[in-house]
TIRO-2110 file (N, C-alpha, C; in Angstrom, 1 decimal):
// TIRO-2110
-10.6, 4.3, 4.5, N, 1, A
-10.5, 2.9, 4.3, CA, 1, A
-10.7, 2.5, 2.8, C, 1, A
-11.7, 3.1, 2.1, N, 2, A
-11.9, 2.8, 0.7, CA, 2, A
-10.7, 3.2, -0.1, C, 2, A
-10.2, 4.4, 0.3, N, 3, A
-9.0, 4.9, -0.5, CA, 3, A
-7.8, 3.9, -0.4, C, 3, A
-7.6, 3.4, 0.8, N, 4, A
-6.5, 2.5, 1.0, CA, 4, A
-6.7, 1.2, 0.2, C, 4, A
-7.9, 0.7, 0.2, N, 5, A
-8.2, -0.6, -0.6, CA, 5, A
-8.0, -0.3, -2.0, C, 5, A
-8.5, 0.8, -2.5, N, 6, A
-8.3, 1.1, -3.9, CA, 6, A
-6.8, 1.3, -4.3, C, 6, A
-6.1, 1.9, -3.4, N, 7, A
-4.6, 2.1, -3.7, CA, 7, A
-3.9, 0.8, -3.7, C, 7, A
-4.2, -0.1, -2.8, N, 8, A
-3.6, -1.4, -2.8, CA, 8, A
-3.9, -2.2, -4.0, C, 8, A
-5.2, -2.2, -4.4, N, 9, A
-5.6, -2.9, -5.6, CA, 9, A
-5.0, -2.4, -6.9, C, 9, A
-4.9, -1.1, -7.0, N, 10, A
-4.5, -0.5, -8.3, CA, 10, A
-3.0, -0.4, -8.5, C, 10, A
-2.2, -0.7, -7.4, N, 11, A
-0.8, -0.4, -7.5, CA, 11, A
-0.1, -1.2, -8.7, C, 11, A
-0.4, -2.5, -8.8, N, 12, A
0.3, -3.3, -9.8, CA, 12, A
-0.2, -2.8, -11.2, C, 12, A
-1.5, -2.5, -11.4, N, 13, A
-1.9, -2.1, -12.7, CA, 13, A
-1.3, -0.8, -13.1, C, 13, A
-1.1, 0.1, -12.2, N, 14, A
-0.5, 1.4, -12.5, CA, 14, A
0.9, 1.2, -13.0, C, 14, A
1.6, 0.3, -12.3, N, 15, A
3.0, 0.1, -12.7, CA, 15, A
3.1, -0.6, -14.0, C, 15, A
2.2, -1.5, -14.3, N, 16, A
2.1, -2.2, -15.6, CA, 16, A
1.8, -1.2, -16.7, C, 16, A
0.9, -0.3, -16.4, N, 17, A
0.5, 0.8, -17.4, CA, 17, A
1.7, 1.7, -17.7, C, 17, A
2.4, 2.1, -16.7, N, 18, A
3.5, 3.0, -16.8, CA, 18, A
4.6, 2.3, -17.6, C, 18, A
4.9, 1.0, -17.3, N, 19, A
5.9, 0.3, -18.1, CA, 19, A
5.5, 0.1, -19.5, C, 19, A
4.3, -0.1, -19.8, N, 20, A
3.8, -0.3, -21.2, CA, 20, A
4.0, 1.0, -22.0, C, 20, A
3.6, 2.2, -21.3, N, 21, A
3.8, 3.5, -21.9, CA, 21, A
5.2, 3.8, -22.2, C, 21, A
6.1, 3.4, -21.3, N, 22, A
7.5, 3.7, -21.5, CA, 22, A
8.0, 2.9, -22.7, C, 22, A
7.6, 1.6, -22.8, N, 23, A
8.0, 0.7, -23.9, CA, 23, A
7.5, 1.2, -25.2, C, 23, A
6.2, 1.7, -25.2, N, 24, A
5.6, 2.2, -26.4, CA, 24, A
6.3, 3.5, -27.0, C, 24, A
6.8, 4.3, -26.0, N, 25, A
7.4, 5.5, -26.4, CA, 25, A
8.9, 5.5, -26.5, C, 25, A
9.4, 4.2, -26.4, N, 26, A
10.9, 4.1, -26.5, CA, 26, A
11.4, 4.5, -27.8, C, 26, A
12.6, 5.1, -27.9, N, 27, A
13.2, 5.5, -29.2, CA, 27, A
13.7, 4.3, -29.9, C, 27, A
13.7, 4.4, -31.3, N, 28, A
14.2, 3.3, -32.1, CA, 28, A
15.7, 3.1, -31.8, C, 28, A
16.4, 4.2, -31.6, N, 29, A
17.8, 4.1, -31.2, CA, 29, A
18.0, 4.5, -29.7, C, 29, A
18.1, 3.5, -28.8, N, 30, A
18.1, 3.8, -27.4, CA, 30, A
19.4, 4.5, -26.9, C, 30, A
20.4, 4.6, -27.8, N, 31, A
21.7, 5.2, -27.4, CA, 31, A
22.6, 4.2, -26.8, C, 31, A
23.8, 4.6, -26.5, N, 32, A
24.8, 3.7, -25.9, CA, 32, A
24.6, 3.3, -24.5, C, 32, A
25.1, 2.2, -24.1, N, 33, A
25.2, 1.8, -22.7, CA, 33, A
26.3, 2.6, -22.1, C, 33, A
26.0, 3.4, -21.1, N, 34, A
27.1, 4.2, -20.4, CA, 34, A
27.8, 3.4, -19.4, C, 34, A
29.1, 3.2, -19.6, N, 35, A
29.8, 2.3, -18.6, CA, 35, A
29.7, 2.9, -17.2, C, 35, A
29.5, 2.0, -16.2, N, 36, A
29.5, 2.4, -14.8, CA, 36, A
28.1, 3.0, -14.4, C, 36, A
27.1, 3.1, -15.3, N, 37, A
25.8, 3.6, -14.9, CA, 37, A
24.8, 2.6, -15.1, C, 37, A
24.0, 2.3, -14.1, N, 38, A
22.8, 1.4, -14.2, CA, 38, A
21.6, 2.0, -13.6, C, 38, A
20.4, 1.5, -13.9, N, 39, A
19.2, 2.0, -13.4, CA, 39, A
18.4, 1.0, -12.7, C, 39, A
17.7, 1.3, -11.7, N, 40, A
16.8, 0.4, -10.9, CA, 40, A
15.5, 1.0, -10.6, C, 40, A
14.4, 0.2, -10.8, N, 41, A
13.0, 0.6, -10.6, CA, 41, A
12.4, -0.1, -9.4, C, 41, A
12.4, 0.5, -8.3, N, 42, A
12.0, -0.1, -7.1, CA, 42, A
10.5, -0.4, -7.1, C, 42, A
9.7, 0.6, -7.7, N, 43, A
8.2, 0.4, -7.7, CA, 43, A
7.8, -0.8, -8.5, C, 43, A
8.6, -1.1, -9.6, N, 44, A
8.3, -2.3, -10.4, CA, 44, A
8.7, -3.5, -9.7, C, 44, A
9.7, -3.5, -8.9, N, 45, A
10.1, -4.7, -8.1, CA, 45, A
9.0, -5.0, -7.1, C, 45, A
8.5, -3.9, -6.4, N, 46, A
7.5, -4.2, -5.4, CA, 46, A
6.2, -4.7, -6.1, C, 46, A
5.9, -4.3, -7.3, N, 47, A
4.7, -4.8, -8.0, CA, 47, A
4.8, -6.1, -8.6, C, 47, A
6.0, -6.5, -9.1, N, 48, A
6.2, -7.7, -9.9, CA, 48, A
6.9, -8.8, -9.3, C, 48, A
7.7, -8.6, -8.2, N, 49, A
8.3, -9.7, -7.5, CA, 49, A
7.3, -10.6, -6.9, C, 49, A
7.7, -11.8, -6.6, N, 50, A
6.7, -12.7, -6.0, CA, 50, A
6.4, -12.3, -4.6, C, 50, A
7.3, -11.8, -3.9, N, 51, A
7.1, -11.3, -2.5, CA, 51, A
6.2, -10.0, -2.5, C, 51, A
6.4, -9.1, -3.5, N, 52, A
5.6, -7.9, -3.6, CA, 52, A
4.2, -8.3, -4.0, C, 52, A
4.0, -9.3, -4.9, N, 53, A
2.6, -9.7, -5.2, CA, 53, A
1.9, -10.4, -4.1, C, 53, A
2.7, -11.1, -3.3, N, 54, A
2.1, -11.8, -2.1, CA, 54, A
1.6, -10.7, -1.1, C, 54, A
2.4, -9.7, -1.0, N, 55, A
2.0, -8.6, 0.0, CA, 55, A
0.8, -7.9, -0.5, C, 55, A
0.7, -7.6, -1.8, N, 56, A
-0.5, -7.0, -2.4, CA, 56, A
-1.7, -7.9, -2.2, C, 56, A
-1.6, -9.2, -2.5, N, 57, A
-2.8, -10.1, -2.3, CA, 57, A
-3.2, -10.2, -0.9, C, 57, A
-2.3, -10.3, 0.0, N, 58, A
-2.6, -10.4, 1.4, CA, 58, A
-3.2, -9.1, 2.0, C, 58, A
-2.7, -8.0, 1.5, N, 59, A
-3.2, -6.7, 2.0, CA, 59, A
-4.7, -6.5, 1.5, C, 59, A
-5.0, -7.0, 0.3, N, 60, A
-6.4, -7.0, -0.1, CA, 60, A
-7.3, -7.8, 0.8, C, 60, A
-6.8, -9.0, 1.2, N, 61, A
-7.5, -9.9, 2.0, CA, 61, A
-7.8, -9.2, 3.4, C, 61, A
-6.7, -8.6, 3.9, N, 62, A
-6.8, -7.9, 5.2, CA, 62, A
-7.8, -6.8, 5.2, C, 62, A
-7.7, -6.0, 4.1, N, 63, A
-8.6, -4.9, 3.9, CA, 63, A
-10.1, -5.3, 3.8, C, 63, A
-10.3, -6.4, 3.1, N, 64, A
-11.7, -7.0, 3.0, CA, 64, A
-12.1, -7.5, 4.4, C, 64, A
-11.3, -8.1, 5.2, N, 65, A
-11.6, -8.5, 6.5, CA, 65, A
-12.0, -7.3, 7.4, C, 65, A
-11.3, -6.3, 7.3, N, 66, A
-11.6, -5.1, 8.0, CA, 66, A
-12.9, -4.5, 7.6, C, 66, A
-13.1, -4.5, 6.3, N, 67, A
-14.4, -4.0, 5.7, CA, 67, A
-15.6, -4.8, 6.3, C, 67, A
-15.4, -6.1, 6.4, N, 68, A
-16.4, -7.0, 6.9, CA, 68, A
-16.7, -6.7, 8.4, C, 68, A
-15.6, -6.4, 9.1, N, 69, A
-15.7, -6.1, 10.5, CA, 69, A
-16.5, -4.7, 10.7, C, 69, A
-16.2, -3.8, 9.9, N, 70, A
-16.8, -2.4, 10.1, CA, 70, A
-18.2, -2.3, 9.5, C, 70, A
-18.5, -3.1, 8.5, N, 71, A
-19.8, -2.9, 7.8, CA, 71, A
-21.0, -3.1, 8.8, C, 71, A
-21.1, -4.1, 9.7, N, 72, A
-22.2, -4.2, 10.6, CA, 72, A
-22.4, -2.9, 11.5, C, 72, A
-21.3, -2.3, 11.9, N, 73, A
-21.5, -1.0, 12.6, CA, 73, A
-22.2, 0.0, 11.8, C, 73, A
-21.7, 0.2, 10.6, N, 74, A
-22.3, 1.2, 9.7, CA, 74, A
-23.8, 0.9, 9.4, C, 74, A
-24.1, -0.4, 9.2, N, 75, A
-25.5, -0.7, 8.9, CA, 75, A
-26.4, -0.5, 10.0, C, 75, A
-25.9, -0.9, 11.2, N, 76, A
-26.7, -0.7, 12.5, CA, 76, A
-26.9, 0.8, 12.8, C, 76, A
-25.9, 1.6, 12.6, N, 77, A
-26.0, 3.0, 13.0, CA, 77, A
-27.0, 3.7, 12.0, C, 77, A
-26.8, 3.3, 10.7, N, 78, A
-27.7, 3.9, 9.7, CA, 78, A
-29.1, 3.5, 9.9, C, 78, A
-29.4, 2.3, 10.2, N, 79, A
-30.7, 1.8, 10.5, CA, 79, A
-31.3, 2.5, 11.7, C, 79, A
-30.6, 2.6, 12.8, N, 80, A
-31.1, 3.3, 14.0, CA, 80, A
-31.3, 4.8, 13.7, C, 80, A
-30.5, 5.4, 12.9, N, 81, A
-30.7, 6.8, 12.5, CA, 81, A
-31.9, 7.0, 11.8, C, 81, A
-32.2, 6.1, 10.8, N, 82, A
-33.5, 6.2, 10.1, CA, 82, A
-34.7, 6.0, 11.0, C, 82, A
-34.6, 5.0, 11.9, N, 83, A
-35.7, 4.8, 12.8, CA, 83, A
-36.0, 6.0, 13.7, C, 83, A
-34.9, 6.6, 14.1, N, 84, A
-35.0, 7.8, 15.0, CA, 84, A
-35.6, 9.0, 14.2, C, 84, A
-35.2, 9.1, 13.0, N, 85, A
-35.8, 10.1, 12.1, CA, 85, A
-37.3, 10.0, 12.0, C, 85, A
-37.7, 8.7, 11.8, N, 86, A
-39.2, 8.4, 11.6, CA, 86, A
-40.0, 8.6, 12.9, C, 86, A
-39.4, 8.1, 14.0, N, 87, A
-40.2, 8.1, 15.3, CA, 87, A
-39.8, 9.3, 16.2, C, 87, A
-38.9, 10.0, 15.8, N, 88, A
-38.4, 11.1, 16.7, CA, 88, A
-39.4, 12.1, 17.1, C, 88, A
-40.3, 12.4, 16.2, N, 89, A
-41.4, 13.4, 16.5, CA, 89, A
-42.3, 13.0, 17.6, C, 89, A
-42.4, 11.7, 17.8, N, 90, A
-43.4, 11.1, 18.8, CA, 90, A
-42.7, 10.9, 20.2, C, 90, A
-41.4, 11.2, 20.3, N, 91, A
-40.7, 11.0, 21.5, CA, 91, A
-40.7, 12.3, 22.3, C, 91, A
-40.7, 12.1, 23.7, N, 92, A
-40.4, 13.3, 24.5, CA, 92, A
-39.1, 13.9, 24.2, C, 92, A
-39.0, 15.2, 24.4, N, 93, A
-37.7, 15.9, 24.0, CA, 93, A
-36.5, 15.3, 24.7, C, 93, A
-36.6, 14.9, 26.0, N, 94, A
-35.4, 14.4, 26.7, CA, 94, A
-35.0, 13.0, 26.2, C, 94, A
-36.0, 12.2, 25.9, N, 95, A
-35.7, 10.9, 25.3, CA, 95, A
-35.1, 11.0, 23.9, C, 95, A
-35.6, 11.9, 23.1, N, 96, A
-35.1, 12.2, 21.8, CA, 96, A
-33.6, 12.6, 21.9, C, 96, A
-33.3, 13.5, 22.8, N, 97, A
-32.0, 14.0, 23.0, CA, 97, A
-31.0, 12.9, 23.4, C, 97, A
-31.5, 12.0, 24.3, N, 98, A
-30.7, 10.9, 24.8, CA, 98, A
-30.3, 10.0, 23.7, C, 98, A
-31.3, 9.6, 22.9, N, 99, A
-31.1, 8.7, 21.8, CA, 99, A
-30.2, 9.3, 20.7, C, 99, A
-30.3, 10.6, 20.5, N, 100, A
-29.4, 11.2, 19.5, CA, 100, A
-28.0, 11.2, 20.0, C, 100, A
-27.8, 11.5, 21.3, N, 101, A
-26.5, 11.5, 21.9, CA, 101, A
-25.9, 10.1, 21.9, C, 101, A
-26.7, 9.1, 22.2, N, 102, A
-26.2, 7.7, 22.1, CA, 102, A
-25.8, 7.3, 20.7, C, 102, A
-26.6, 7.7, 19.8, N, 103, A
-26.3, 7.4, 18.4, CA, 103, A
-25.0, 8.1, 17.9, C, 103, A
-24.9, 9.3, 18.3, N, 104, A
-23.7, 10.1, 18.0, CA, 104, A
-22.4, 9.5, 18.6, C, 104, A
-22.5, 9.0, 19.8, N, 105, A
-21.4, 8.3, 20.5, CA, 105, A
-21.0, 7.0, 19.7, C, 105, A
-22.0, 6.3, 19.3, N, 106, A
-21.8, 5.0, 18.6, CA, 106, A
-21.1, 5.4, 17.3, C, 106, A
-21.5, 6.4, 16.6, N, 107, A
-20.9, 6.8, 15.3, CA, 107, A
-19.5, 7.2, 15.5, C, 107, A
-19.2, 7.9, 16.6, N, 108, A
-17.8, 8.3, 16.9, CA, 108, A
-16.9, 7.1, 17.2, C, 108, A
-17.5, 6.2, 17.9, N, 109, A
-16.7, 5.0, 18.3, CA, 109, A
-16.4, 4.2, 17.0, C, 109, A
-17.4, 4.1, 16.1, N, 110, A
-17.2, 3.4, 14.8, CA, 110, A
-16.1, 4.1, 14.0, C, 110, A
-16.1, 5.4, 14.0, N, 111, A
-15.1, 6.2, 13.2, CA, 111, A
-13.7, 6.0, 13.8, C, 111, A
-13.7, 5.9, 15.1, N, 112, A
-12.4, 5.7, 15.8, CA, 112, A
-11.9, 4.3, 15.5, C, 112, A
-12.8, 3.3, 15.4, N, 113, A
-12.4, 1.9, 15.1, CA, 113, A
-11.9, 1.9, 13.7, C, 113, A
-12.6, 2.5, 12.8, N, 114, A
-12.2, 2.6, 11.4, CA, 114, A
-10.8, 3.2, 11.2, C, 114, A
-10.5, 4.3, 11.9, N, 115, A
-9.2, 5.0, 11.9, CA, 115, A
-8.1, 4.1, 12.4, C, 115, A
-8.4, 3.3, 13.5, N, 116, A
-7.5, 2.4, 14.1, CA, 116, A
-7.1, 1.3, 13.1, C, 116, A
-8.1, 0.7, 12.5, N, 117, A
-7.9, -0.4, 11.5, CA, 117, A
-7.1, 0.2, 10.3, C, 117, A
-7.5, 1.3, 9.8, N, 118, A
-6.8, 1.9, 8.7, CA, 118, A
-5.3, 2.1, 9.0, C, 118, A
-5.0, 2.6, 10.2, N, 119, A
-3.6, 2.8, 10.6, CA, 119, A
-2.9, 1.5, 10.7, C, 119, A
-3.6, 0.5, 11.2, N, 120, A
-3.0, -0.8, 11.3, CA, 120, A
-2.6, -1.4, 9.9, C, 120, A
-3.5, -1.2, 8.9, N, 121, A
-3.3, -1.7, 7.6, CA, 121, A
-2.1, -0.9, 7.0, C, 121, A
-2.0, 0.4, 7.1, N, 122, A
-0.9, 1.2, 6.6, CA, 122, A
0.4, 0.8, 7.3, C, 122, A
0.4, 0.6, 8.6, N, 123, A
1.6, 0.1, 9.3, CA, 123, A
2.0, -1.2, 8.8, C, 123, A
1.1, -2.2, 8.6, N, 124, A
1.4, -3.5, 8.2, CA, 124, A
2.0, -3.5, 6.8, C, 124, A
1.4, -2.7, 5.9, N, 125, A
2.0, -2.6, 4.5, CA, 125, A
3.4, -2.0, 4.6, C, 125, A
3.6, -1.0, 5.4, N, 126, A
4.9, -0.4, 5.5, CA, 126, A
5.9, -1.4, 6.0, C, 126, A
5.6, -2.2, 7.0, N, 127, A
6.5, -3.2, 7.5, CA, 127, A
6.9, -4.3, 6.5, C, 127, A
5.9, -4.7, 5.7, N, 128, A
6.2, -5.7, 4.7, CA, 128, A
7.1, -5.1, 3.6, C, 128, A
6.8, -3.9, 3.2, N, 129, A
7.7, -3.2, 2.2, CA, 129, A
9.1, -3.0, 2.7, C, 129, A
9.2, -2.8, 4.0, N, 130, A
10.5, -2.6, 4.6, CA, 130, A
11.2, -4.0, 4.6, C, 130, A
10.5, -5.1, 4.8, N, 131, A
11.1, -6.4, 4.7, CA, 131, A
11.7, -6.7, 3.3, C, 131, A
10.9, -6.3, 2.3, N, 132, A
11.4, -6.4, 0.9, CA, 132, A
12.6, -5.6, 0.7, C, 132, A
12.5, -4.3, 1.1, N, 133, A
13.7, -3.4, 0.9, CA, 133, A
14.9, -4.0, 1.6, C, 133, A
14.8, -4.5, 2.8, N, 134, A
16.0, -5.1, 3.5, CA, 134, A
16.5, -6.3, 2.7, C, 134, A
15.6, -7.1, 2.1, N, 135, A
16.0, -8.3, 1.4, CA, 135, A
16.7, -7.9, 0.0, C, 135, A
16.2, -6.8, -0.6, N, 136, A
16.8, -6.5, -1.9, CA, 136, A
18.0, -5.6, -1.8, C, 136, A
18.3, -5.1, -0.6, N, 137, A
19.5, -4.2, -0.5, CA, 137, A
20.8, -4.9, -0.8, C, 137, A
21.0, -6.1, -0.2, N, 138, A
22.3, -6.7, -0.6, CA, 138, A
22.3, -7.2, -2.0, C, 138, A
21.2, -7.5, -2.6, N, 139, A
21.1, -7.9, -4.0, CA, 139, A
21.5, -6.7, -4.9, C, 139, A
21.1, -5.5, -4.6, N, 140, A
21.5, -4.3, -5.3, CA, 140, A
23.0, -4.0, -5.2, C, 140, A
23.4, -4.2, -4.0, N, 141, A
24.9, -4.0, -3.7, CA, 141, A
25.7, -5.0, -4.6, C, 141, A
25.3, -6.2, -4.6, N, 142, A
26.0, -7.2, -5.5, CA, 142, A
25.9, -6.9, -6.9, C, 142, A
24.7, -6.5, -7.4, N, 143, A
24.6, -6.1, -8.8, CA, 143, A
25.5, -4.8, -9.1, C, 143, A
25.5, -3.9, -8.2, N, 144, A
26.3, -2.7, -8.4, CA, 144, A
27.8, -3.1, -8.6, C, 144, A
28.2, -4.0, -7.8, N, 145, A
29.6, -4.5, -7.9, CA, 145, A
29.9, -5.3, -9.2, C, 145, A
28.9, -6.2, -9.5, N, 146, A
29.1, -7.1, -10.6, CA, 146, A
29.1, -6.3, -11.9, C, 146, A
28.3, -5.2, -12.0, N, 147, A
28.2, -4.4, -13.2, CA, 147, A
29.3, -3.3, -13.3, C, 147, A
30.1, -3.3, -12.3, N, 148, A
31.2, -2.2, -12.3, CA, 148, A
30.6, -0.8, -12.2, C, 148, A
29.6, -0.7, -11.4, N, 149, A
28.9, 0.6, -11.3, CA, 149, A
29.7, 1.7, -10.6, C, 149, A
29.5, 2.9, -11.1, N, 150, A
29.9, 4.1, -10.4, CA, 150, A
28.7, 4.9, -10.0, C, 150, A
27.6, 4.5, -10.6, N, 151, A
26.3, 5.3, -10.4, CA, 151, A
25.1, 4.4, -10.6, C, 151, A
24.2, 4.3, -9.6, N, 152, A
23.0, 3.5, -9.7, CA, 152, A
21.8, 4.5, -9.6, C, 152, A
21.1, 4.7, -10.6, N, 153, A
20.0, 5.7, -10.7, CA, 153, A
18.6, 5.1, -10.4, C, 153, A
17.8, 5.9, -9.8, N, 154, A
16.4, 5.6, -9.6, CA, 154, A
15.6, 5.7, -10.9, C, 154, A
14.9, 4.7, -11.4, N, 155, A
14.2, 4.7, -12.7, CA, 155, A
13.2, 5.8, -12.7, C, 155, A
12.6, 6.2, -11.6, N, 156, A
11.6, 7.2, -11.6, CA, 156, A
12.1, 8.6, -12.0, C, 156, A
13.4, 8.8, -11.8, N, 157, A
14.0, 10.1, -12.1, CA, 157, A
14.7, 10.1, -13.5, C, 157, A
14.5, 8.9, -14.2, N, 158, A
15.2, 8.8, -15.6, CA, 158, A
14.1, 8.8, -16.6, C, 158, A
14.1, 9.7, -17.6, N, 159, A
13.0, 9.8, -18.6, CA, 159, A
13.2, 8.8, -19.7, C, 159, A
14.4, 8.7, -20.2, N, 160, A
14.7, 7.6, -21.2, CA, 160, A
16.1, 7.1, -21.0, C, 160, A
16.2, 5.8, -21.4, N, 161, A
17.5, 5.1, -21.2, CA, 161, A
17.6, 3.9, -22.2, C, 161, A
18.8, 3.4, -22.3, N, 162, A
19.0, 2.2, -23.0, CA, 162, A
18.5, 1.0, -22.0, C, 162, A
17.6, 0.2, -22.5, N, 163, A
17.1, -0.9, -21.6, CA, 163, A
18.2, -1.8, -21.0, C, 163, A
19.3, -1.9, -21.7, N, 164, A
20.4, -2.7, -21.2, CA, 164, A
21.0, -2.2, -19.9, C, 164, A
20.7, -1.0, -19.6, N, 165, A
21.2, -0.4, -18.3, CA, 165, A
20.3, -0.6, -17.1, C, 165, A
19.2, -1.3, -17.4, N, 166, A
18.2, -1.5, -16.3, CA, 166, A
18.5, -2.8, -15.6, C, 166, A
18.7, -2.8, -14.3, N, 167, A
19.0, -4.0, -13.6, CA, 167, A
17.8, -4.5, -12.8, C, 167, A
16.7, -4.0, -13.0, N, 168, A
15.5, -4.3, -12.2, CA, 168, A
15.1, -5.8, -12.4, C, 168, A
15.1, -6.3, -13.6, N, 169, A
14.7, -7.7, -13.9, CA, 169, A
15.7, -8.6, -13.1, C, 169, A
16.9, -8.3, -13.1, N, 170, A
17.9, -9.2, -12.4, CA, 170, A
17.6, -9.1, -10.9, C, 170, A
17.3, -7.9, -10.4, N, 171, A
17.0, -7.8, -9.0, CA, 171, A
15.7, -8.6, -8.6, C, 171, A
14.7, -8.5, -9.5, N, 172, A
13.5, -9.3, -9.2, CA, 172, A
13.8, -10.8, -9.2, C, 172, A
14.5, -11.3, -10.2, N, 173, A
14.9, -12.7, -10.2, CA, 173, A
15.6, -13.1, -9.0, C, 173, A
16.5, -12.4, -8.5, N, 174, A
17.3, -12.8, -7.3, CA, 174, A
16.4, -12.6, -6.1, C, 174, A
15.6, -11.6, -6.0, N, 175, A
14.7, -11.5, -4.9, CA, 175, A
13.7, -12.6, -4.8, C, 175, A
13.2, -13.1, -6.0, N, 176, A
12.3, -14.2, -6.0, CA, 176, A
12.9, -15.4, -5.4, C, 176, A
14.2, -15.6, -5.5, N, 177, A
14.9, -16.7, -5.0, CA, 177, A
15.2, -16.5, -3.5, C, 177, A
15.6, -15.3, -3.1, N, 178, A
16.0, -15.0, -1.7, CA, 178, A
14.7, -14.8, -0.8, C, 178, A
13.7, -14.3, -1.4, N, 179, A
12.4, -14.0, -0.6, CA, 179, A
11.2, -14.4, -1.5, C, 179, A
10.9, -15.6, -1.6, N, 180, A
9.8, -16.0, -2.5, CA, 180, A
8.5, -15.5, -2.1, C, 180, A
8.2, -15.3, -0.8, N, 181, A
6.9, -14.8, -0.4, CA, 181, A
7.0, -14.2, 1.0, C, 181, A
5.9, -13.6, 1.4, N, 182, A
5.8, -13.1, 2.8, CA, 182, A
4.4, -13.5, 3.3, C, 182, A
4.4, -14.0, 4.5, N, 183, A
3.1, -14.3, 5.2, CA, 183, A
3.0, -13.5, 6.4, C, 183, A
1.8, -12.9, 6.6, N, 184, A
1.7, -11.9, 7.8, CA, 184, A
0.2, -11.7, 8.0, C, 184, A
-0.1, -11.2, 9.2, N, 185, A
-1.4, -10.7, 9.6, CA, 185, A
-1.4, -9.3, 9.9, C, 185, A
-2.6, -8.7, 10.1, N, 186, A
-2.6, -7.3, 10.4, CA, 186, A
-1.9, -7.0, 11.7, C, 186, A
-1.1, -5.9, 11.7, N, 187, A
-0.2, -5.6, 12.8, CA, 187, A
-0.7, -4.4, 13.6, C, 187, A
-0.7, -4.5, 14.9, N, 188, A
-1.0, -3.3, 15.7, CA, 188, A
0.1, -2.2, 15.6, C, 188, A
-0.3, -1.0, 15.6, N, 189, A
0.6, 0.1, 15.5, CA, 189, A
1.3, 0.4, 16.8, C, 189, A
2.6, 0.3, 16.9, N, 190, A
3.2, 0.6, 18.2, CA, 190, A
2.9, 2.0, 18.7, C, 190, A
2.9, 2.2, 20.0, N, 191, A
2.5, 3.5, 20.6, CA, 191, A
3.3, 4.6, 20.1, C, 191, A
4.6, 4.4, 20.0, N, 192, A
5.4, 5.5, 19.6, CA, 192, A
5.1, 5.9, 18.1, C, 192, A
4.7, 5.0, 17.3, N, 193, A
4.3, 5.3, 15.9, CA, 193, A
3.0, 6.0, 15.9, C, 193, A
2.1, 5.7, 16.7, N, 194, A
0.8, 6.3, 16.8, CA, 194, A
0.9, 7.8, 17.2, C, 194, A
2.0, 8.1, 17.9, N, 195, A
2.2, 9.5, 18.4, CA, 195, A
2.8, 10.3, 17.3, C, 195, A
3.1, 9.7, 16.1, N, 196, A
3.6, 10.5, 14.9, CA, 196, A
2.8, 10.2, 13.7, C, 196, A
1.5, 10.7, 13.7, N, 197, A
0.7, 10.5, 12.5, CA, 197, A
1.2, 11.0, 11.2, C, 197, A
1.9, 12.1, 11.3, N, 198, A
2.4, 12.8, 10.1, CA, 198, A
3.4, 11.9, 9.3, C, 198, A
4.2, 11.1, 10.1, N, 199, A
5.2, 10.2, 9.5, CA, 199, A
4.5, 9.0, 8.8, C, 199, A
3.3, 8.7, 9.1, N, 200, A
2.6, 7.6, 8.5, CA, 200, A
2.0, 7.9, 7.2, C, 200, A
1.8, 9.2, 6.9, N, 201, A
1.1, 9.6, 5.7, CA, 201, A
2.1, 9.7, 4.5, C, 201, A
END
């Protein structure tokens, strides 16, 4: 859970840092604009578009809500564990064993709930990103045609380029108009998706 919250919070700053580093290391002569070739940076669109920022902000809210839901379980279990450690020596062996088993069961249930909530957050984030991808797809197709492209490259696989070849800003502008924001709540993971945990990682 903590890892998911940290990842959601840090995404925009990481993209901003990467963009700054690329600008700082840009050559004085960026070279010619290659006809028919353009570059698109999807990660920057997700971080800087209004819809992408809305998703990030809402995901942070949902993660905090889940953290608030889980915290009382952790506090209660930790408190009971400490009490059992202090008073355990004065209890009959059978009672001590019963209380240990009950505490272990509660801890397992809390872990299962945490795993469920984390899967729900991951699934929710994935669905919102899919919505953005579906909205930007026709925009990229239109830009491809308008720019007379024969090749549209992923920015993450391009080390250096002439900035004039980057269509990301145009894509962000048009997406902000087509999909200004996204509103959503935490989504339950469908049963068929739960049966494929590897695909969610």
